[in-house]
C-alpha positions in Angstrom: -29.8 54.6 -11.2 -32.6 56.2 -9.2 -32.2 57.9 -5.9 -34.9 57.1 -3.4 -36.0 59.9 -1.2 -37.6 58.8 2.0 -40.9 60.6 2.5 -42.9 60.0 5.7 -46.2 61.8 4.9 -48.7 61.1 7.6 -51.6 63.2 6.4 -52.8 64.9 3.2 -54.0 68.0 5.2 -52.5 71.1 3.6 -51.1 72.5 6.9 -48.2 74.5 5.3 -50.6 76.6 3.3 -53.0 76.9 6.2 -50.1 78.3 8.4 -49.2 80.7 5.5 -52.8 81.9 5.3 -53.0 82.5 9.0 -49.7 84.4 8.8 -51.0 86.5 5.9 -54.3 87.3 7.6 -53.2 87.9 11.2 -50.4 90.3 10.6 -51.1 94.1 10.9 -51.1 94.6 7.1 -53.5 91.7 6.5 -55.9 92.9 9.3 -55.8 96.4 7.9 -56.7 95.1 4.4 -59.6 93.1 5.9 -60.8 96.1 7.8 -60.5 98.3 4.7 -62.3 95.7 2.5 -65.3 94.9 4.6 -65.6 97.3 7.6 -64.5 100.7 6.3 -66.9 103.6 6.1 -65.4 104.9 2.9 -66.7 103.4 -0.4 -63.4 104.1 -2.1 -61.4 102.1 0.4 -63.8 99.2 0.2 -63.8 99.3 -3.6 -59.9 99.2 -3.7 -59.3 96.7 -0.9 -62.1 94.1 -1.6 -60.7 92.9 -5.0 -57.2 92.6 -3.5 -58.5 90.6 -0.6 -60.5 88.3 -2.9 -57.4 87.8 -5.2 -55.2 86.9 -2.2 -57.9 84.5 -0.9 -58.1 82.9 -4.4 -54.3 82.5 -4.6 -54.2 81.0 -1.1 -57.1 78.7 -2.1 -55.4 77.4 -5.2 -52.2 76.9 -3.2 -54.2 74.9 -0.6 -55.7 72.7 -3.3 -52.3 72.2 -5.0 -50.7 71.2 -1.7 -53.6 68.9 -0.9 -53.2 67.2 -4.3 -49.5 66.8 -4.0 -49.8 65.4 -0.5 -52.6 63.0 -1.5 -50.3 61.8 -4.3 -47.5 61.2 -1.9 -49.6 59.4 0.6 -50.9 57.0 -2.1 -47.4 56.5 -3.4 -46.2 55.7 0.1 -49.0 53.3 0.8 -48.3 51.5 -2.5 -44.6 51.2 -1.7 -45.5 49.8 1.8 -47.9 47.3 0.4 -45.5 46.2 -2.4 -42.8 45.6 0.2 -45.1 43.6 2.3 -46.1 41.5 -0.7 -42.5 40.6 -1.5 -41.9 39.3 2.0 -38.6 39.1 3.8 -35.4 39.0 1.8 
């Protein structure tokens, strides 16, 4: 017995990860890391903060691609289910 979960995915755009990325970057700690990584006058501050910023950006990029792939799969699955139900006709 399988349980059907109704998914109504309209787009494959990874909006959840994008909102997470905006929240990470636009909070005071995120802005301080960005300033320390790219606009600081101290070489030590730039050397410490820049790899951290690049790693966080890489993790957010991987999460974005993962969410896009999952959403793409769900959209294709939903379209296949809709076309299969249309092919069967009314019961």
